[in-house]
C-alpha positions in Angstrom: 23.2 174.2 153.9 21.0 173.3 156.9 24.2 172.8 159.0 25.5 176.2 158.0 22.2 177.9 158.9 22.2 176.0 162.2 25.8 177.2 162.9 24.7 180.8 162.1 22.3 180.7 165.0 24.1 178.3 167.4 27.7 179.3 167.2 28.6 182.3 169.3 31.7 184.4 168.3 34.3 185.1 171.0 35.0 188.8 170.8 38.3 188.3 172.6 39.6 186.4 169.5 40.6 188.8 166.8 39.4 186.6 163.9 35.9 186.3 165.4 35.3 190.0 165.7 33.6 192.3 163.3 36.0 193.5 160.6 35.0 195.7 157.8 37.1 195.2 154.6 36.8 196.9 151.3 33.2 195.5 151.0 31.8 195.3 154.5 32.1 192.4 157.0 32.3 188.9 155.5 32.7 185.5 157.1 31.4 181.9 157.7 29.0 180.7 160.3 31.0 177.5 161.0 34.2 179.6 161.7 32.2 182.0 164.0 33.0 184.9 161.7 29.5 185.4 160.3 26.8 184.6 162.9 23.5 186.0 164.2 25.4 187.7 167.0 27.5 189.6 164.4 24.4 190.8 162.6 22.7 192.0 165.8 25.8 193.8 166.9 26.5 195.4 163.4 22.9 196.5 162.9 22.7 198.2 166.4 26.1 199.9 165.6 24.6 201.1 162.3 21.6 202.5 164.1 23.9 204.3 166.6 25.8 205.7 163.6 22.5 206.9 162.1 21.7 208.7 165.3 25.1 210.3 165.4 24.8 211.4 161.7 21.3 212.7 162.1 19.5 210.3 159.7 15.8 210.2 160.3 14.7 208.7 157.0 14.1 205.0 156.1 16.8 202.4 155.9 16.6 200.4 152.7 17.4 196.8 153.5 18.3 194.2 150.8 19.6 190.7 150.7 21.0 188.3 148.1 20.5 184.6 147.3 23.3 183.1 149.5 22.0 180.6 152.1 22.9 182.9 155.1 21.5 186.1 153.6 17.8 185.6 154.4 18.5 184.6 158.1 20.8 187.6 158.4 18.2 189.8 156.9 15.7 188.6 159.5 18.2 189.3 162.3 18.9 192.8 161.0 15.1 193.4 160.9 14.7 192.2 164.5 17.1 195.0 165.7 15.8 197.7 163.3 12.2 197.1 164.4 13.1 197.0 168.1 14.7 200.4 167.6 11.7 201.6 165.6 13.8 202.5 162.6 11.6 202.8 159.4 12.7 200.1 157.0 12.0 199.6 153.3 12.3 196.0 151.9 11.6 194.6 148.4 8.0 193.8 147.8 7.0 190.2 148.7 10.3 190.2 150.6 12.2 189.3 147.5 15.9 189.5 146.8 17.5 192.9 146.2 20.5 193.8 144.1 23.1 196.2 145.4 22.7 198.8 142.7 18.9 198.9 143.3 19.5 199.7 146.9 22.0 202.4 146.0 19.6 203.9 143.5 16.8 203.9 146.0 18.8 205.7 148.6 19.8 208.4 146.1 16.3 208.8 144.8 14.9 209.2 148.3 17.6 211.7 149.3 16.9 214.0 146.3 14.2 215.8 148.2 15.7 219.0 149.5 15.6 219.2 153.3 14.1 215.7 153.6 14.9 213.2 156.2 18.0 211.3 155.0 17.9 207.6 154.2 20.7 205.0 154.0 21.0 201.3 153.2 22.2 197.9 154.5 22.8 195.0 152.0 23.2 191.4 153.2 25.6 189.8 150.6 29.1 188.3 150.4 29.1 189.3 146.7 30.6 186.6 144.4 32.0 184.6 147.3 31.3 180.8 147.8 27.8 179.6 148.8 28.7 179.0 152.4 29.9 182.6 153.0 27.9 185.5 154.4 28.4 189.3 154.2 26.9 192.6 155.2 27.7 196.1 153.9 26.6 199.6 154.8 25.8 202.4 152.4 25.2 205.8 154.1 23.2 208.8 152.8 25.2 209.0 149.6 24.1 205.6 148.5 27.6 204.1 148.1 30.0 202.0 150.2 30.8 203.7 153.6 34.2 205.2 153.9 36.8 204.0 156.4 35.8 206.6 159.0 32.2 205.3 159.1 33.1 201.6 158.9 35.8 202.1 161.6 33.3 203.7 163.9 30.7 201.0 163.2 33.3 198.2 163.6 34.4 199.5 167.1 30.9 199.9 168.2 29.8 196.5 167.0 32.7 194.8 168.7 31.8 196.5 172.0 28.4 195.0 171.7 30.0 191.6 171.0 32.2 191.9 174.1 29.0 192.5 176.1 27.4 189.4 174.4 24.8 191.7 172.7 23.0 191.9 176.0 22.2 195.6 175.4 21.0 195.0 171.8 17.2 195.0 171.7 15.3 192.6 169.3 11.7 191.7 168.6 10.4 188.4 167.3 11.0 187.7 163.6 7.3 187.9 162.7 6.9 191.3 164.4 10.1 192.5 162.7 8.8 191.5 159.2 5.5 193.1 159.9 7.3 196.3 160.9 9.0 196.6 157.4 7.4 198.6 154.6 7.4 197.1 151.1 9.0 199.1 148.3 9.2 198.1 144.7 13.0 198.5 144.2 12.9 196.7 140.8 10.1 198.8 139.3 11.6 202.1 140.4 15.0 201.1 139.0 13.8 199.7 135.6 11.5 202.6 134.9 14.4 205.0 135.0 17.0 203.0 133.1 16.7 205.2 130.0 18.2 208.0 132.0 21.5 206.3 132.2 21.6 204.0 129.1 20.3 204.7 125.6 17.6 202.0 125.8 16.0 203.4 122.6 19.1 202.5 120.6 19.2 199.0 122.1 15.5 198.5 121.2 16.0 199.8 117.6 19.1 197.6 117.0 17.1 194.5 118.1 20.3 192.6 119.0 20.0 189.0 120.2 21.0 189.3 123.8 21.6 186.7 126.6 22.1 187.0 130.3 23.1 184.7 133.1 22.2 186.1 136.5 24.3 183.2 138.0 21.6 182.4 140.6 21.6 186.0 141.9 19.6 189.1 142.5 19.9 190.3 138.9 17.2 187.7 137.9 14.1 189.7 138.8 15.7 192.9 137.4 16.5 191.3 134.0 13.0 189.8 133.8 11.5 193.2 134.5 13.8 194.8 131.9 12.7 192.3 129.2 9.0 193.0 130.0 9.4 196.8 130.2 11.5 197.4 127.1 10.5 194.4 125.0 14.1 193.5 124.3 15.2 190.4 122.4 16.9 189.1 125.5 16.9 185.6 126.9 17.6 184.9 130.6 19.5 181.7 130.1 19.4 180.6 133.8 16.5 181.3 136.1 17.6 178.9 138.9 17.8 180.2 142.4 19.7 177.7 144.5 21.5 178.6 147.7 24.0 175.9 147.0 24.7 177.2 143.5 25.0 173.6 142.4 24.6 174.7 138.7 27.9 176.6 138.9 31.0 175.3 137.2 34.1 175.4 139.5 36.3 178.5 139.4 40.0 178.3 138.4 40.9 176.9 141.8 38.1 174.3 142.1 36.0 176.5 144.4 32.4 177.5 143.6 32.5 181.2 143.2 30.0 183.3 141.2 32.6 185.5 139.7 31.3 186.9 136.3 34.8 188.1 135.4 36.2 184.5 135.6 36.2 182.4 132.4 36.0 179.3 134.5 32.9 180.5 136.5 31.3 181.8 133.3 31.7 178.5 131.4 27.9 177.9 131.1 27.4 181.1 129.2 30.5 180.8 127.2 29.3 177.4 125.9 26.3 179.0 124.3 27.8 182.4 123.4 27.3 181.9 119.6 23.5 182.0 120.1 23.8 185.7 120.9 25.2 188.9 119.4 26.3 189.8 122.9 25.7 188.2 126.3 26.3 189.1 130.0 26.7 187.8 133.5 26.3 189.2 137.0 27.4 188.1 140.4 24.8 187.3 143.2 24.4 190.9 144.3 24.6 192.3 140.7 27.3 194.8 141.4 29.7 193.2 138.9 29.5 192.6 135.2 30.8 190.0 132.7 30.7 190.8 129.0 30.6 187.9 126.5 30.8 188.3 122.7 32.0 186.2 119.8 35.6 186.4 121.1 34.6 185.1 124.5 34.6 186.7 128.0 36.1 190.2 127.8 38.9 191.1 130.1 37.4 193.6 132.6 40.2 196.1 132.1 39.6 196.0 128.3 35.9 196.7 128.8 36.5 199.6 131.1 38.7 201.2 128.5 36.0 200.7 125.8 33.3 202.2 128.1 35.3 205.3 128.8 36.2 205.9 125.2 32.6 205.4 124.1 31.0 207.5 126.9 33.3 210.5 126.3 32.3 210.5 122.7 28.6 209.7 123.1 27.4 211.7 126.1 27.2 215.3 124.6 25.5 216.5 127.8 28.5 215.7 129.9 30.7 218.7 130.8 34.3 218.5 129.5 35.4 219.2 133.1 34.1 215.8 134.4 36.9 213.4 135.6 37.2 209.7 134.8 38.0 207.4 137.7 40.1 204.2 137.9 41.9 202.2 140.6 45.7 202.1 140.7 45.7 198.5 139.5 43.5 199.1 136.5 45.0 199.1 133.0 47.1 202.1 131.8 45.1 201.8 128.6 42.6 203.8 130.5 45.2 206.5 131.1 46.0 206.7 127.4 42.3 206.9 126.4 41.5 209.6 128.9 44.6 211.7 128.0 43.7 211.4 124.2 40.4 213.1 125.0 42.0 215.9 127.1 40.1 214.7 130.2 41.5 214.4 133.8 42.2 211.0 135.2 41.2 210.4 138.8 43.3 207.5 140.1 42.5 206.1 143.5 43.4 203.1 145.8 41.6 199.7 145.4 38.0 200.0 146.6 34.9 201.4 145.0 34.3 203.7 148.1 36.9 206.1 146.6 34.6 206.9 143.7 31.5 207.6 145.8 31.9 211.3 146.5 32.7 212.1 142.8 29.7 210.2 141.5 27.4 211.6 144.2 28.5 215.2 143.7 28.5 214.8 139.9 32.1 215.7 139.1 33.2 212.1 138.3 31.7 210.8 135.0 32.7 207.2 135.5 34.4 205.1 138.1 35.7 201.6 137.4 37.9 198.9 138.9 39.8 196.0 137.4 37.6 193.5 139.2 34.7 194.2 136.9 32.9 196.8 139.0 31.8 200.3 137.7 29.2 202.9 137.7 28.5 206.2 135.8 26.5 209.3 135.8 23.1 209.6 134.0 23.1 210.9 130.4 22.3 214.4 132.0 25.3 214.1 134.2 23.5 213.3 137.5 24.2 210.5 140.0 22.6 207.2 139.1 24.2 204.6 141.4 27.1 205.4 143.7 27.7 201.7 144.2 28.9 199.3 141.4 26.1 198.6 138.9 26.6 195.4 137.0 23.2 195.6 135.3 23.8 199.0 133.8 27.3 198.1 132.6 25.8 195.1 130.8 23.2 197.3 129.1 26.0 199.8 128.2 27.8 197.0 126.3 24.5 196.5 124.4 24.3 200.2 123.7 27.9 200.3 122.5 27.2 197.5 120.0 23.8 199.0 119.0 25.3 202.4 118.3 28.7 201.6 116.8 28.0 198.2 115.1 31.1 196.8 116.9 31.2 194.2 119.6 33.0 195.4 122.7 36.1 193.3 121.8 36.1 194.7 118.3 35.9 198.2 119.7 38.8 197.4 122.1 40.9 196.3 119.1 40.5 199.8 117.6 41.9 201.1 120.9 45.0 198.9 120.7 45.6 200.1 117.1 45.7 203.7 118.5 47.4 203.2 121.8 49.3 199.9 121.7 48.5 196.6 123.2 48.9 196.1 126.9 49.7 192.8 128.6 48.4 192.4 132.2 48.8 189.9 134.9 48.2 189.4 138.7 50.4 187.1 140.7 49.9 186.2 144.4 53.0 185.6 146.6 53.0 184.1 150.1 54.4 186.3 152.8 54.8 186.4 156.5 52.8 188.6 158.9 56.0 190.8 159.3 56.2 191.3 155.6 52.5 192.1 155.3 53.0 194.7 158.1 56.1 196.1 156.3 53.8 197.3 153.4 52.5 200.0 155.8 56.0 201.5 156.2 56.9 201.7 152.5 57.7 205.1 151.1 58.9 206.5 147.7 62.4 206.4 149.2 62.1 202.6 149.8 62.8 202.0 146.2 66.4 202.9 145.3 66.6 201.2 141.9 66.6 203.6 138.9 65.2 201.2 136.3 62.6 198.5 136.1 62.6 195.8 133.4 65.1 197.8 131.3 63.2 201.2 131.5 63.9 204.2 133.7 61.5 204.4 136.7 59.2 207.4 136.3 57.3 207.3 139.6 57.1 205.4 142.9 53.7 205.9 144.5 52.5 205.0 148.0 49.5 207.4 147.8 47.0 207.7 144.9 47.5 210.6 142.6 43.8 211.3 142.4 43.0 211.8 146.0 46.2 211.4 147.9 44.9 208.4 149.9 47.4 205.8 151.0 47.3 202.8 148.7 48.2 200.2 151.3 51.1 199.2 149.2 53.3 200.5 146.4 53.1 201.3 142.7 56.2 201.7 140.4 55.8 203.0 136.9 57.9 203.4 133.7 57.0 204.7 130.3 56.2 201.2 129.0 54.8 199.4 132.1 54.2 199.3 135.8 53.7 197.1 138.8 51.7 197.5 142.0 51.8 195.4 145.1 49.5 195.3 148.1 48.9 192.7 150.9 45.7 190.6 151.0 43.3 191.6 153.7 42.3 188.0 154.4 45.2 185.7 153.4 48.9 185.4 154.1 50.0 186.7 150.7 50.5 189.9 148.8 49.2 190.6 145.3 51.4 191.9 142.5 49.6 193.5 139.5 51.7 194.3 136.5 51.2 195.6 132.9 53.5 196.0 129.9 53.0 197.7 126.6 56.1 195.9 125.2 54.8 192.3 125.2 54.5 189.2 127.3 58.2 188.7 127.7 58.6 192.2 129.1 55.6 191.6 131.4 57.3 188.5 132.8 60.5 190.5 133.3 58.5 193.2 135.1 57.0 190.7 137.5 60.4 189.1 138.1 62.0 192.5 138.8 59.0 193.5 141.0 59.3 190.3 143.1 63.0 190.8 143.6 62.6 194.5 144.5 59.8 193.7 147.0 61.8 190.9 148.6 64.4 193.5 149.4 62.3 196.4 150.6 59.9 194.2 152.7 62.8 192.7 154.6 64.1 196.2 155.2 
């Protein structure tokens, strides 16, 4: 990792090369130091652009700054502090300069901004999430505590690249020691843990005394889980307390890469080996915004767990108003649609990206927002905002609450849903495509699909915008009564992703994917 950290400081990105510029995807800017896509220069430029955005937006409160356990995160945190201190921005960092989980930063921003008429705070988090050890990332959360929308990230990106073009000559910095001395310490962990009973029934978990296990996967969830055990006296074992920037303890993911993805059975192999020691066990990724739920039946499919959470919450949160909506992304399971409809609630279906749930959670009209990649958050038991970014820790505790209250493991609970609504079969397939085909996704419309049927069923809808908020989905979704497929291009690779689901079985699912691939081959070539 020494070579990667050296490259972080030594390699200078060329702003005239598109791939070396700042580029905000669905989760901020990510890259690698050795490829000149995540370097000190990027951090200085992005941080100054965020400060400029703060001025434009009128924020005068503190900026909450966190970082995860990837090798490049601490150096990038120091670089961000250099610029923040030089601009005299008040900064709050974790006490003893420790690691900080994404949901803890979101919660801290929200708590600060509860004061009516107070100076607004925001947050920066240095993390590439579950990505490999050599990767770096940085994401910005404005006053609402959640991921910035495309208007904000677009503005910041343009501004940051202008600084890069000028070789950051007009970005002020101070020495690292002075920058660290400028930051104020804030106990993110204590503030978060002390309020957990507001969002999860911690009393029910304590009373049930389940045998719990958790693997923080070498990430920022470790201090949070240790504090949770101490505060609530749970029968919970943290099975891995190792912090290693190389993540050498991680089993390879399905493609042989080291990736701390708690929704992947391959990456979760260490916890799966010892699952029988626990009634229920969990995993989190390095910035703790994702959850992995393990019970006697193994690692739960994230789509299945989302459906369980929604059904349980609607029936076990009496304080929640019946008018609250339930959020899902377009590529999440239609089991969620059926669960929500059975309770007479309104579904809020949005494009891929957690940012689409932020306003609803912040304003308190969206009870729950979840995406198929194992990220979700929810309102407090009183119906107030808790975290407007994904909260992997709370979702793990919610699994323990569900088992404590119902006596069913999450997978047993899911089985009762399939008995009521049918069993869906879900798959994602990646297909290589040319730059021209990727670009063609932007021009798709409902009229692009002329077929009347898909895998033997009449087509009921062709969507290029999300039904919930009317936002463009960056691809297409085609639905029938018994299944659907959605396709969208990858933001980083020369491929497009096809998601499909069938309520008629695996053979029908394969037929859906076959039909979808043929249909897309036609419409993308125009």
